[in-house]
TORLUM-258314 format. One record per residue (C-alpha): residue number from 1; residue in three letters; x, y, z. Coordinates in nm, 3 decimals, always signed. Layout:
BEGIN
   pos   code         u         v         w
   NUM    ALA         X         Y         Z
...
This chain:
BEGIN
   pos   code         u         v         w
     1    MET    -2.807    -0.971    -2.560
     2    ASN    -2.874    -1.139    -2.229
     3    ALA    -2.616    -1.002    -1.984
     4    LYS    -2.589    -1.329    -1.782
     5    ARG    -2.527    -1.538    -2.085
     6    LEU    -2.277    -1.286    -2.226
     7    LEU    -2.084    -1.272    -1.895
     8    THR    -2.039    -1.647    -1.916
     9    ALA    -1.951    -1.600    -2.287
    10    GLY    -1.682    -1.343    -2.192
    11    CYS    -1.516    -1.596    -1.951
    12    LEU    -1.514    -1.861    -2.231
    13    VAL    -1.375    -1.622    -2.478
    14    LEU    -1.076    -1.549    -2.232
    15    SER    -1.022    -1.917    -2.180
    16    LEU    -1.021    -1.990    -2.547
    17    CYS    -0.762    -1.704    -2.609
    18    LEU    -0.518    -1.803    -2.340
    19    PRO    -0.178    -1.912    -2.476
    20    GLY    -0.185    -2.275    -2.588
    21    GLN    -0.567    -2.255    -2.659
    22    SER    -0.621    -1.988    -2.927
    23    ALA    -0.655    -2.063    -3.292
    24    ALA    -0.512    -1.726    -3.341
    25    GLN    -0.177    -1.839    -3.207
    26    GLY    -0.101    -2.008    -3.533
    27    PRO    +0.032    -1.822    -3.856
    28    VAL    -0.187    -1.518    -3.907
    29    GLY    -0.376    -1.531    -4.227
    30    GLY    -0.466    -1.263    -4.469
    31    LEU    -0.735    -1.106    -4.257
    32    VAL    -0.767    -1.000    -3.899
    33    VAL    -1.113    -0.883    -3.800
    34    PHE    -1.251    -0.688    -3.513
    35    GLY    -1.622    -0.617    -3.501
    36    THR    -1.973    -0.679    -3.395
    37    SER    -2.255    -0.912    -3.497
    38    LEU    -2.229    -0.774    -3.846
    39    SER    -1.893    -0.965    -3.884
    40    ASP    -1.941    -1.239    -3.643
    41    PRO    -1.890    -1.577    -3.807
    42    GLY    -2.003    -1.780    -3.518
    43    ASN    -1.805    -1.652    -3.218
    44    ALA    -2.114    -1.559    -3.018
    45    TYR    -2.262    -1.901    -3.085
    46    ALA    -1.935    -2.080    -2.976
    47    ALA    -1.951    -1.887    -2.645
    48    LEU    -2.318    -1.893    -2.582
    49    GLY    -2.402    -2.235    -2.708
    50    ALA    -2.746    -2.125    -2.804
    51    ALA    -2.926    -2.008    -3.117
    52    THR    -3.265    -1.861    -3.189
    53    THR    -3.549    -2.020    -3.392
    54    PRO    -3.907    -1.930    -3.467
    55    PRO    -4.178    -1.865    -3.348
    56    ASP    -4.034    -1.586    -3.123
    57    TRP    -3.680    -1.584    -3.266
    58    SER    -3.555    -1.447    -2.929
    59    VAL    -3.609    -1.090    -3.042
    60    ASP    -3.721    -0.773    -2.868
    61    PRO    -4.010    -0.550    -3.001
    62    PHE    -3.774    -0.403    -3.254
    63    LEU    -3.684    -0.753    -3.401
    64    VAL    -3.331    -0.745    -3.243
    65    PRO    -3.214    -1.087    -3.139
    66    ASP    -3.026    -1.167    -2.824
    67    ARG    -2.844    -1.458    -2.977
    68    PRO    -2.744    -1.577    -3.328
    69    TYR    -2.980    -1.763    -3.558
    70    ALA    -2.989    -2.146    -3.593
    71    ARG    -3.070    -2.084    -3.951
    72    GLY    -2.783    -1.974    -4.174
    73    GLY    -2.490    -2.121    -3.976
    74    HIS    -2.517    -1.943    -3.643
    75    HIS    -2.476    -1.587    -3.778
    76    PHE    -2.688    -1.278    -3.683
    77    SER    -2.837    -1.319    -4.025
    78    ASN    -2.967    -1.600    -4.255
    79    GLY    -2.626    -1.673    -4.386
    80    ALA    -2.253    -1.558    -4.412
    81    THR    -2.152    -1.209    -4.310
    82    TRP    -2.009    -0.962    -4.561
    83    VAL    -1.646    -1.033    -4.441
    84    GLU    -1.688    -1.399    -4.498
    85    GLN    -1.833    -1.352    -4.835
    86    PHE    -1.550    -1.103    -4.925
    87    ALA    -1.289    -1.350    -4.800
    88    ARG    -1.399    -1.670    -4.986
    89    PRO    -1.329    -1.564    -5.351
    90    ASN    -1.001    -1.395    -5.243
    91    GLY    -0.851    -1.700    -5.076
    92    LEU    -0.891    -1.562    -4.727
    93    ALA    -1.166    -1.794    -4.593
    94    ALA    -0.960    -1.960    -4.327
    95    SER    -0.853    -1.634    -4.157
    96    ALA    -1.220    -1.503    -4.180
    97    LYS    -1.339    -1.793    -3.938
    98    GLY    -1.417    -1.721    -3.585
    99    ALA    -1.117    -1.683    -3.355
   100    PHE    -1.327    -1.807    -3.060
   101    THR    -1.411    -2.133    -3.226
   102    ARG    -1.169    -2.416    -3.187
   103    GLY    -0.986    -2.462    -3.513
   104    GLY    -1.094    -2.112    -3.622
   105    GLY    -0.924    -1.812    -3.781
   106    THR    -0.837    -1.454    -3.680
   107    ASN    -1.188    -1.307    -3.688
   108    PHE    -1.252    -1.166    -3.335
   109    ALA    -1.587    -1.001    -3.416
   110    PHE    -1.858    -1.077    -3.152
   111    GLY    -2.224    -1.009    -3.143
   112    GLY    -2.316    -0.726    -2.909
   113    ALA    -1.974    -0.570    -2.901
   114    ARG    -1.910    -0.199    -2.865
   115    ALA    -1.609    +0.009    -2.972
   116    ARG    -1.603    +0.154    -2.620
   117    ASN    -1.561    -0.063    -2.306
   118    PHE    -1.924    -0.133    -2.223
   119    GLY    -2.142    -0.430    -2.176
   120    THR    -2.050    -0.798    -2.156
   121    SER    -1.935    -0.852    -2.510
   122    PRO    -1.571    -0.823    -2.587
   123    SER    -1.523    -0.462    -2.683
   124    LEU    -1.293    -0.340    -2.959
   125    ALA    -1.003    -0.290    -2.707
   126    VAL    -1.058    -0.633    -2.560
   127    GLN    -1.071    -0.796    -2.898
   128    VAL    -0.747    -0.620    -3.007
   129    GLY    -0.585    -0.716    -2.667
   130    LEU    -0.678    -1.079    -2.710
   131    PHE    -0.524    -1.081    -3.065
   132    LEU    -0.200    -0.923    -2.936
   133    GLN    -0.197    -1.151    -2.648
   134    ALA    -0.214    -1.454    -2.882
   135    THR    +0.062    -1.316    -3.109
   136    GLY    +0.300    -1.208    -2.843
   137    GLY    +0.234    -0.849    -2.880
   138    THR    +0.311    -0.809    -3.248
   139    ALA    +0.074    -0.732    -3.543
   140    PRO    +0.232    -0.876    -3.856
   141    SER    +0.242    -0.636    -4.147
   142    ALA    +0.106    -0.856    -4.416
   143    PRO    -0.260    -0.903    -4.316
   144    LEU    -0.541    -0.669    -4.379
   145    TYR    -0.683    -0.544    -4.038
   146    VAL    -1.056    -0.494    -4.051
   147    ILE    -1.235    -0.280    -3.803
   148    GLU    -1.616    -0.282    -3.812
   149    MET    -1.736    -0.104    -3.504
   150    GLY    -1.963    +0.159    -3.368
   151    GLY    -2.316    +0.047    -3.458
   152    ASN    -2.398    -0.078    -3.111
   153    ASP    -2.252    +0.241    -2.969
   154    MET    -2.477    +0.442    -3.187
   155    ARG    -2.778    +0.247    -3.064
   156    ASP    -2.680    +0.323    -2.711
   157    ALA    -2.651    +0.689    -2.801
   158    VAL    -2.990    +0.707    -2.976
   159    LEU    -3.149    +0.536    -2.677
   160    ALA    -2.983    +0.788    -2.445
   161    LEU    -3.118    +1.073    -2.651
   162    ALA    -3.466    +0.917    -2.656
   163    VAL    -3.475    +0.917    -2.276
   164    GLY    -3.366    +1.276    -2.255
   165    GLN    -2.989    +1.240    -2.200
   166    PRO    -2.828    +1.420    -2.483
   167    ALA    -2.491    +1.473    -2.296
   168    GLU    -2.465    +1.106    -2.239
   169    ALA    -2.546    +1.035    -2.604
   170    LEU    -2.257    +1.266    -2.724
   171    GLN    -2.028    +1.114    -2.464
   172    ILE    -2.094    +0.765    -2.589
   173    LEU    -2.013    +0.854    -2.944
   174    GLU    -1.699    +1.043    -2.843
   175    GLU    -1.576    +0.738    -2.650
   176    ALA    -1.659    +0.517    -2.937
   177    LEU    -1.454    +0.744    -3.179
   178    GLN    -1.168    +0.756    -2.946
   179    ALA    -1.171    +0.377    -2.894
   180    ILE    -1.155    +0.320    -3.280
   181    VAL    -0.873    +0.572    -3.325
   182    GLY    -0.680    +0.428    -3.032
   183    SER    -0.713    +0.079    -3.144
   184    ILE    -0.585    +0.154    -3.493
   185    GLN    -0.281    +0.339    -3.334
   186    THR    -0.226    +0.044    -3.104
   187    LEU    -0.226    -0.205    -3.390
   188    HIS    -0.013    +0.023    -3.610
   189    ALA    +0.250    +0.065    -3.331
   190    ALA    +0.248    -0.319    -3.312
   191    GLY    +0.329    -0.358    -3.676
   192    ALA    -0.008    -0.351    -3.861
   193    ARG    +0.014    -0.162    -4.194
   194    LYS    -0.301    -0.226    -4.385
   195    PHE    -0.659    -0.139    -4.253
   196    LEU    -1.008    -0.157    -4.374
   197    LEU    -1.234    +0.065    -4.161
   198    TRP    -1.615    +0.075    -4.171
   199    ASN    -1.765    +0.429    -4.125
   200    MET    -2.079    +0.461    -3.916
   201    PRO    -2.393    +0.314    -4.085
   202    ASN    -2.722    +0.490    -4.053
   203    ILE    -2.915    +0.284    -3.820
   204    GLY    -3.205    +0.527    -3.875
   205    ALA    -3.248    +0.333    -4.213
   206    THR    -3.302    -0.001    -4.031
   207    PRO    -3.649    -0.160    -3.991
   208    ALA    -3.597    -0.107    -3.614
   209    LEU    -3.581    +0.252    -3.634
   210    SER    -3.709    +0.387    -3.974
   211    PRO    -4.066    +0.397    -3.875
   212    THR    -4.008    +0.585    -3.552
   213    PRO    -3.921    +0.959    -3.480
   214    LEU    -3.565    +0.847    -3.384
   215    ALA    -3.474    +0.775    -3.752
   216    GLY    -3.389    +1.136    -3.832
   217    LEU    -3.171    +1.171    -3.511
   218    ALA    -2.982    +0.856    -3.582
   219    ASP    -2.916    +0.975    -3.928
   220    SER    -2.780    +1.309    -3.799
   221    PHE    -2.570    +1.145    -3.536
   222    ALA    -2.417    +0.902    -3.808
   223    GLN    -2.338    +1.200    -4.034
   224    GLN    -2.162    +1.390    -3.758
   225    PHE    -1.981    +1.079    -3.636
   226    ASN    -1.845    +1.014    -3.999
   227    ILE    -1.729    +1.389    -4.015
   228    ASP    -1.540    +1.343    -3.701
   229    LEU    -1.402    +1.012    -3.814
   230    ALA    -1.271    +1.174    -4.132
   231    THR    -1.108    +1.451    -3.924
   232    ALA    -0.933    +1.180    -3.722
   233    LEU    -0.825    +1.001    -4.028
   234    SER    -0.654    +1.326    -4.148
   235    THR    -0.500    +1.413    -3.822
   236    ALA    -0.444    +1.151    -3.544
   237    LEU    -0.426    +0.868    -3.817
   238    SER    -0.242    +1.045    -4.093
   239    GLY    +0.035    +0.835    -4.250
   240    ILE    -0.152    +0.510    -4.180
   241    ASP    -0.281    +0.307    -4.481
   242    ILE    -0.653    +0.302    -4.426
   243    ALA    -0.931    +0.217    -4.671
   244    VAL    -1.273    +0.332    -4.566
   245    LEU    -1.583    +0.122    -4.636
   246    ASP    -1.849    +0.373    -4.689
   247    VAL    -2.140    +0.159    -4.538
   248    TYR    -2.327    +0.468    -4.465
   249    GLY    -2.340    +0.574    -4.834
   250    LYS    -2.394    +0.219    -4.968
   251    ILE    -2.684    +0.134    -4.752
   252    GLY    -2.839    +0.462    -4.838
   253    ALA    -2.804    +0.389    -5.204
   254    VAL    -2.960    +0.054    -5.169
   255    VAL    -3.257    +0.191    -4.960
   256    ALA    -3.317    +0.455    -5.230
   257    GLN    -3.295    +0.217    -5.524
   258    PRO    -3.311    -0.151    -5.420
   259    GLY    -3.390    -0.270    -5.765
   260    ASP    -3.038    -0.154    -5.877
   261    PHE    -2.903    -0.414    -5.639
   262    GLY    -3.132    -0.704    -5.721
   263    LEU    -3.362    -0.649    -5.427
   264    THR    -3.731    -0.575    -5.395
   265    ASN    -3.755    -0.468    -5.026
   266    ALA    -3.513    -0.246    -4.849
   267    THR    -3.720    -0.122    -4.562
   268    GLN    -3.878    -0.432    -4.392
   269    ALA    -3.723    -0.725    -4.194
   270    CYS    -3.760    -1.067    -4.340
   271    ILE    -3.838    -1.233    -4.007
   272    SER    -4.168    -1.191    -3.807
   273    VAL    -4.298    -1.325    -3.481
   274    GLU    -4.622    -1.408    -3.662
   275    ALA    -4.679    -1.694    -3.903
   276    PRO    -4.511    -1.778    -4.143
   277    PHE    -4.222    -1.629    -3.940
   278    SER    -4.007    -1.520    -4.232
   279    CYS    -4.046    -1.401    -4.580
   280    ALA    -4.065    -1.630    -4.871
   281    GLN    -3.767    -1.484    -5.047
   282    PRO    -3.495    -1.362    -4.805
   283    ASN    -3.267    -1.276    -5.091
   284    ASP    -3.494    -1.010    -5.208
   285    HIS    -3.475    -0.831    -4.864
   286    LEU    -3.199    -0.595    -4.756
   287    PHE    -3.260    -0.678    -4.392
   288    TRP    -3.303    -1.007    -4.225
   289    ASP    -3.423    -0.858    -3.887
   290    GLY    -3.463    -0.528    -3.720
   291    ILE    -3.093    -0.428    -3.766
   292    HIS    -2.891    -0.700    -3.945
   293    PRO    -2.863    -0.732    -4.321
   294    SER    -2.980    -1.049    -4.497
   295    ALA    -2.711    -1.258    -4.651
   296    ALA    -2.803    -1.067    -4.974
   297    GLY    -2.751    -0.743    -4.800
   298    HIS    -2.409    -0.872    -4.667
   299    ALA    -2.325    -0.971    -5.033
   300    ILE    -2.370    -0.608    -5.139
   301    LEU    -2.132    -0.494    -4.869
   302    ALA    -1.874    -0.765    -4.952
   303    HIS    -1.879    -0.648    -5.313
   304    GLU    -1.830    -0.287    -5.199
   305    ALA    -1.541    -0.406    -4.988
   306    ALA    -1.383    -0.573    -5.291
   307    ARG    -1.427    -0.258    -5.498
   308    VAL    -1.266    -0.029    -5.232
   309    LEU    -0.961    -0.264    -5.196
   310    ALA    -0.915    -0.319    -5.566
   311    PRO    -0.562    -0.206    -5.688
């Protein structure tokens, strides 16, 4: 995302979350969400005030946008995110709304966010800090706390490796892991008791990377990250009620057998910078752009979340 725009956005985010201003100050609903563009219900749009449209879609050569889409309700997709789709049938729609939108809910996810403190989008620690600031430092025990973080850190790590900086790549992922672990510990100490945690998706399976030599490296990095995350869950986070959403495994299954999930294309982006600029049937595609799922792809993840959380 454009750094100048997001620096301005960060200032607006802080102003919206000051005492007396934040929607999150009201009664906390059933969900509290921290995440990236994959869970952003409109926070980035509220801050940036800009959305992308064809013909260029404001994307880079890998079809990655620098702002949300006008189509589909100002998401980084052509429709609602997985967490919104999960929330609606479970009576949690109000809390899944953007915390940075006036009259919103307790979803702090923001496009471009990293787990570690990097960039101009609110990092995981910043999102958690804004939530705790708005609630007086307590995390009520009733809600489900959702943490969807790490994908942008993984992109940074793969890029570092691509330019010959393997040590930096490993450092990025270590910092991301520690940020996730630390935020769960912070929330738990403040009173949170139930968590839904994404594992690391394989960004090597996305249209942005799958045709490149970096795909295999991204897959290896994701597998190792998830091994390290599992170790953390059994040690540093033992005793905390954490359900893991295996996005790595689910996306892999969809790519391998898209027809089993009602899709016909699990490898190509729906949008294009050439006419007609988008595919005729977005709901047949797993991916909307170079890295983000379509609304249909998000629906698959929402269904998986419901399955994981079922009693």
